[in-house]
N, C-alpha and C positions, 0 to 999 in steps of 0.2 A: 439231403440226408446222406450220411456217409455209411456205406455198407461194407461189411467184412465178407470176403469170399475165400473159403478154405478148401483144402484138398484138391488144389489145382494140379493138373499134369505139369511137369517141369518144362514142357515145350509150349505152353500157352503164352501168347503174346498179349501186350496191352490192347492191341486192336481187336484180337479175337475175344477178349474179355468185354470190351466196349460193345462189340457187335451182339453178344449174347444178351446184354442188358438193354440195348436199344429197342428190342422187341417189346419192351414194357414202358418205354417213354424216353424222354431226353436224358442224356448222360453228359454231365459236365466234365468228368474225368474218370479214367479207368487206368489203374496201374498194378502191375505184378511186382511184388517186392523182390528185389535182387540182393543176394548176399554180397556184401562189399569185398569179402576176401576171395571168393571163388568166381564171382560174376555170374553165377547161376541162380535161377529162380529158387525162392525159399518155399514154394508151394502154396502161397496165399497172396491175396491182393486186396485192393480197396476200390470201390466204385462210388462216385459222388453223383447223386441224382437230386436235382433241385426241387422236384415236386414230391412231397411226402407220400401222396396216395399212389403215385407211380412206383416209388421205391418199395412201398408195402406190397404192391402187386408183383414186383420183381422178386421179393423175398418169397412170397407164396408160390410163384411160378417156377423159380429156379432152385430153391432149397431142395436137395435130394435128387435133382435132375442130373443128367449125364452130360459132361463136356469132355471130349476126347477119352471116353470110356472110364471117367472118374466121376463119382457121385459128389456133387458140390455141397458145401455147407455155406449157406447165405443167411446172414442176420445183420441187425443194426450194429455198427461198430461201437465199441466202448471206448471211453477216453483212455489214453495210454497212462499206465501207472508210473509214478515217479521212480527213477532208478538212482541208485547210489552212485556217487562219483568215484568210487573205488577202482582200483586197477583190475584188469582182466587176469584171471588166473589160468595158466596153461597147465 
């Protein structure tokens, strides 16, 4: 099950995110989304947990909890919406 993790402190690393979720079960992957222009965290990430019951336990246990003094938002990730192929406007 793929989980969305929001309101991350910009200093949180992939490994720190993985570690927080490992308390609830096995973690297949954990990644903080990085802005391609600045190279800095965008303040959210995704965690993949193969066992749905462990993923639900992680949602219950970590949603609203503190990580680096920030209150996390954790829920099941939604499918990404289709984006238009238009140019970026500056």
